[in-house]
N, C-alpha and C positions, 0 to 999 in steps of 0.2 A: 579457269579453274576449277568449272564444277564437275564433280565425282570425283576429283582425284580424292579425297580422304575418304571416301565411303570403307566405313568397316573401322575408321582411326577414331579412339577415344580419347579426347584433351581435356583434363585438367584447367578450368580456368578459376581465378580469384584474384583479390585484390587486398591490396594492407598498404593507403596511404596514408602519410604527414608530411607536414614540412614542421619541422623542430626549430625551434627560436629558445636559444640557451639565454637568452636575456630577458624573456617571457617571463612572470611570478606567478604563474600557474601551472602547475603538473598537469598531463594529459593523463586523462582515464579513462576507463573503456566510457563513461556515459559521455565523454566528449566525441566518442567513437558515435556512439547512439545518437546523440544527437543531432550529428549531419545524416549519418545512413549507417545502418550495418544490416545486410543482407547474408541473408543463411538459402544453400540449397536454392530452388526452380527461383525463388525470388531474386538471385543473381541473374538469370536468364530476362527476366519480366519486368524488373523493378526500376529500370534505367529511362523506360517510355521512349522519349524522341533525343534525350541526352546525346550528346555527342564528345562522350567522352573514351576513356583508351578501353573499357570491358564490351560496351559497343560493338568496337570495332571488329576486337577480336571475333565478336560472334556473329557479324556480316561476313569475314573471311572464312570463318566454319560452316555454316549453314552453307554456302554459299559452293564450298568445296564437298559438300554431302556428310563430312564431319560430323560427330556426337558431340558436343560441349557437355561438359561435368561438372556442375557448379558445387563449387566450393563453398567460400563466403568473400563478400566484399564490403570493404569498409574502408570510409574515409573521413578522417578528424580535419576540425580547421587549426591551421597552424596554433602553436601554440607553446607552452615549454615540454620539455624532454617528459617523453611516458613513462611513467611511473614501470618497476619489473612487473609488478603482481598484472600490469593491464596488457603489458607485451607479453605476457606469459599468456593470461588466457586467451586473445586475439590469434598467436601464433599456434596457442596448443592446439584452438580449436580448430584453426585450417589445416595442419599435421594430422588429427584425427581424421577430418573429413577425407583427406589425402589418403591416409591407412584406409579406408572403409567405401573407397569409391571403385573397389575392384582393377579391374586390368586396365593400365592406361600405358597409349602411346605418347603422351607427353606433356607437360606444363605450362602455360600460360600463366603468368601473373603480372599486375600492373601495381607498378611498386614505384615510392618518390623519387628517393637515394639520397635525400637528408633528415630520416628520420633515425631519431637518437633518443635510446633509452638512458636513466638516470643513472646507472653504472657502465654503460657502453655509448660512446660517441658513432657508431657504426652495424645501426641497428639492420642495414638491408644486407652487410656483409653476412651476421647473422641470421638472415631468414634465410639467406641462399644457401649458405653452407649448412643450415639443417633440414632444410628441404632437401638440398643435393644426397645428401645423409639419408635423408628417410628411402628417396631411390636415385640408387647411384647410376642407373640407365638410363633413363628416358632425357628424351633432351625438354632442354626448360627455354622457355620465352619470355624475355622482359621487358617493358617499357620502363623508359625514365623520365622524370621530368628533368627540364636543361640545369634546369638549378642544384642537378643531385651533386652530391658531396664521394665522389667517384675513387674506391679503393682496392686493392688488390685484392682483399677479402672477397670482392663481390662477383671477383672472376674468377669462379668455382670451374671444376671440367664441365664439361657440356652446355655452359650456361651460355647463349647471346644476347648480350644488351642493346637496346635501341635507342635513342633518346629523341625528344621532341626536338624539329628544326626549328621553330617558331618561336617568338619572345616579344611580344604578349602571345600568350597560350593559346593560338587558333587552328593548334595541327593536334589535339590530344586524341581525338576520334583516329583522322591517320596513321599516328602511329602506333595504335592497337593495331591497325590494316597490315604496318609495314611489319611487325612481330610476327603476326599470324600467321600472312602472307611466306615469310621465314621458313615456321618452323611447317608447313606444307610442303615448301621445299626440302629441307629439311628430310621430313617420312618420306618423301617420292624418290630422295637420294639423290637430287638434282645440287643439294649447297653442302658444306661441309663447314659450318661458321667455327673461326677463332677469334681471338678477342685479344688484344691490346690495346696497354694504357701508357696515357704520356701527361705528365702534372708538371707544371710550375708554379712556386711561391708564389700568387702576385692574387687581390681579393679585386674585381671590378665592382664598383655599383651599379644596381641592378638600373639604375634610371639612364648608363650610358650602354646597357649591352641589351638594345632591343636589336631587333634582327631588320626592322624595317629600315634604320636608320640610325647611323653612324659607324663607331671603328669594327664592330664586330660583323656586319656586312662584309667588308674585306675577306674577314677570316672564314664564314658563313659561304661565300662567292667560290673559294678556294676549296672548301669543303666537297661542295657538291660538283665542282671540276674531279675530283680525286676520285669521288666513285663514279664520275664516268671516262674519266680516259686510264684511270691506272688498273690493269691487268688485273681481276680478283677481289677488287673490294668490292664490299656489297654495302656497307653503312660507314658513315665518317661521322658520328655526333660530338657534339660540344659541347661544355656544361661552364661555363664562365660560374660557378658556383654561389649562390646566394652567402652572404659575408656574415649573417646572424647567428652562427654555428660556433660557439668558442669551441674548438677540438682540434687535436693536433694532424696536421700533414692534409690541411684543409688549402683548396687552392685551385685554379683554373685546371680543367683535363679536357683530353681527346680519347675519343676511344674511338677505335678505328673495329669495324666487323669483316675479317676477310675469308675468302672462301680457300679453305686447307691451308692458308697459306701466313705462317705466323708471322714470320719477318717483313713480307710485306706491309702486313698490319703493324708491325711495332713503327717502319720505315714513314708511314703514312701519318701515324699517330705523333710520332715526336716534330713532322714539318709541321703539323697543324698549331702544336704546341709552343713549338719555336716563333711562329707568326704572333702568338698573343701574347709572350715574354717582349719578342720584338716591340708592339704596339703598344705596354703595359701604361707609358704616358698620355696616350690618347683616350683612356677610358677615367678620366676626372670627371667626376657631375658639373653641370651645371645647374645647382640649385636659386632659387630664390628666396632674399629674406622674405618671414612670414610677415612682417607691414607691407614690405614694398609691394606684393602679392595683392592683399588687400587693396590697398591703393591704386596699385591697378586696374584691379577689376572694379568697384565702386567709379572711377574715372572714366575709364574705356567703354567705346560703343560694342554691345553684344555679347553673349556670353564668354567669362573669363573661369576657366576651369584649375585647380590647382590642385596638384597629387601631393598628399600629405602621406610619403613614403616613411615617417620614423613613424608612424601609429598605427600601423598598414595589417590588419586581420589576418590577410591571408599571407603574410610574412610573418607572422607568429607575436605579432604587439597584440596587447588587449583592445585594442582602440577607443581606450577611454580618457586617453589624455584632451584634457581641459585648453591646452596653450590656444588652441586658435581659438574657440569662443570666447576666452578672454581678450584677445586680440580686438575683434570683431567688435566684441563691446566697447572696449578701451576707444578704437579709432571712431567709434557710431554709426556702424553699418547697421543698426536694430533703426536708425534714423533716417537713414537712408533712403532715395525716391523709390529705388529698385530693391527689389531680393536679392536676400544669398540662403543659400544651401547647404544644410552642414550636420552631419552624423555624430553620434557619442553612442556608446557604452554605459549603461546605468542602472543596472537591474532594480536597486531599491528607488532609486528615483520613478522607474517606469511605474513599480507597482503605486505609489503616492500619485500620479497620474491618474494611472486605474480606476484608484479610491474616489479620486474629486470627478472625477467624471467630464464625459465630451461637455465643452461649453464654458467649463470651469475655468477661472483664474488664479493660478497659484504661485509662491514662491517656494523654489526650490534648490538643492547643493547640488550641484550634477558635477560629473567626472574624477576620475580616481578612484575608484570603488574597487578598483585590480591594484592598480599600481601607486608608485609614490608619487604626490606631489599634493599640489591645491586645488580643493575644488570650485568651482564659479557657483555664485548664486547668481542668480536669474528670478524672473515676474515674467509668467505667458499665460497664453491661454491653449487648452487643451483642447488641442481640433479634432484629432481622431485617433481612435484606439483599435489596433487590431492584433490578432496572432502572428504576425512578423515573417509569416508564407508564402515563397511566391515562385516564380518561375522565372528564370534568365533566360531570357531574348537575345543580348548580345552576340557576336561572334564569342567564341572561345567556347562555356560553358553554356550554349543555347539549348534550351529544353531540361535543364537540371535542376529540379525542386531546388530550396535553399530554407534555412530556419535559423529566425534570427532571434525569437522567441519575441515574447510579447512587445511590442513596439508603441510609442506613442509619436503623435506630432504635435510639437508646441510650438505657436508664436509669438518670437518674442520682437513685438514690431516689426520691423522689417525683415527679421532673422526666422526662416524655416528651419528649426529642429529636428531632428527624426532621429530619436530619443531609443534605444532597442535594448535588451536584455542580454545576450548573445552575441559573441562577433561577429558573424553571418562575412559575407563576401561584399569586398565593393568594387568587383570587375565592373559588376553590371546599370546599368543608369534604373534597373528597377528598384536600389535603394531608396530612391524618388518618387520614382513613376508610380512604380506598385503603390506609394502610399498616400497618391493625387496631386505629388508634385509637378506640374508641365518644367520642362527643362528649356522651354521658348521663349519665356517670361524673366528668370533672374540675371544679377547681372554677376552673382560668382556663384559655383558651384565649386565643393570640395570633396576630393573622394581620396578614401585612406587605403590609396596603394601606388605604388612606385611607379608600375609603368604600361602593367595592363589594362587600366582604365579610359587609354588612350583611342583606344579601338572604338570603345564605344560610346563616347563624350564626344569626338571629333565629329559627326555630324551636327552636332548644336553648337559649337564652340568657334567664336573667336577667335580667341587663345588658348593654349596648355602651356601651364608653366608646372613647374615640377619642385616645393616646395623645402628649404632647408628646413626641417624641422626637428624636434627633439622625440626620442622613444625609445622604444625597445628593436623598431624595424629601421634604426637614422640609414638614408640616404647618403650622409655625408660620412664616409667612414672611422673619420678622426673624432668622432662624437663614441666611439664604440671602446670599450675597456674591455679587449682583447687579453684575455694572460696566458690560456691554453694554447693558442694555436703555435704552429712550429715556427721560430724567427731563422733567421730574420724572411719576413714578409712583405712584398711590397701593397698599397703605398704607404703601412706606418715607419716600416724602415728604407733608407736610402739604399736602393739594390738595385 
């Protein structure tokens, strides 16, 4: 591909957030700034070694000899819907930077697919519609998270969209590469991408939607077969949408990109969506009750890792639910012979730990500083304090710096509580190891994540369980109070 993009100027931007409409906290510009909000040349240099979408774009453009024109790149932690002001501030700046960019040959955007604004459940549809209106003649290539809520509005003329293939998400960089390579093929006249969408009214728990195990693997294999054997099919993307988005017309989506043949794309999309619909009963999650998971961990050899999917910050939950800590104390984990690692978000409690200082013994009320629920009272020793910044090292977003705000490690007997101020990520073992907690030693470790944590913790774990935990991102879909989704929808309705 070297040299084929010489003289081509490609705009590059990123505007990502996965909205959880059950989250009690709206998303503002400050939430994007807390993770990252890069402008201009910082888009080109600020990612370091992170293997995410924008560096994937840039690797292809550089190899092809094209000139990347940086716009802005920002990503907020999953949370509630964006305020309209926040959405307008960021999209407005992106559009202004596009206007000021000079002559362009194409646009590459990294989007999520499940962003919502307080007055619009289809933020990506609005983004693409407005970018398309500003540049009606340019090809636009878009990367999407596999959990995106794909809508007809997103299928704007001249826009091609490609989703992640892997969950846990270990191919974000590679997805960026696929999108940018197709852009170079378009500009060279080798491809004429057209899109087709097929949806089915089914919600799937992320616990059962991994790409390396379970019922989705069969449909993924068929998508790869279609790409290889069906004439003109360039990319077949599957979207078992995240279920914590209470908006109309949500459901499983198959999105197919073909080379000039819209009918072939639609046939392939319908085929893949029909496979998902036929297998809908196979996606019932296998969840372990909290008390049972704790007992297994405290009485079994090796490390038991438990996914707390119900309070997962990367799924939009506030990460402040104290249910697990309460049950650990009730079942005597603080008095056990082996350690338990657990996390919680509570900025006011962290501030008190900082005021007390390292080595202090203090009594704190922790949990539910944002969400409804009863906090739990703990007495422990403040063992360490930090700014909560670390670089993720495990597969997926390796190399990406993450910020979870001021963080205190508190020892409550045999329990090690990582108490932080911001939502943060729990994909990566760094949520413990970056703060001095070695995963070779505990009996139990909890990760506020439905599935992605499995990649990171597998080398340490004797067993991995998915907990049936409450919260804004509950993996037991029957816990969710969905009122705006289009009915009927499986598994909420018998269809």
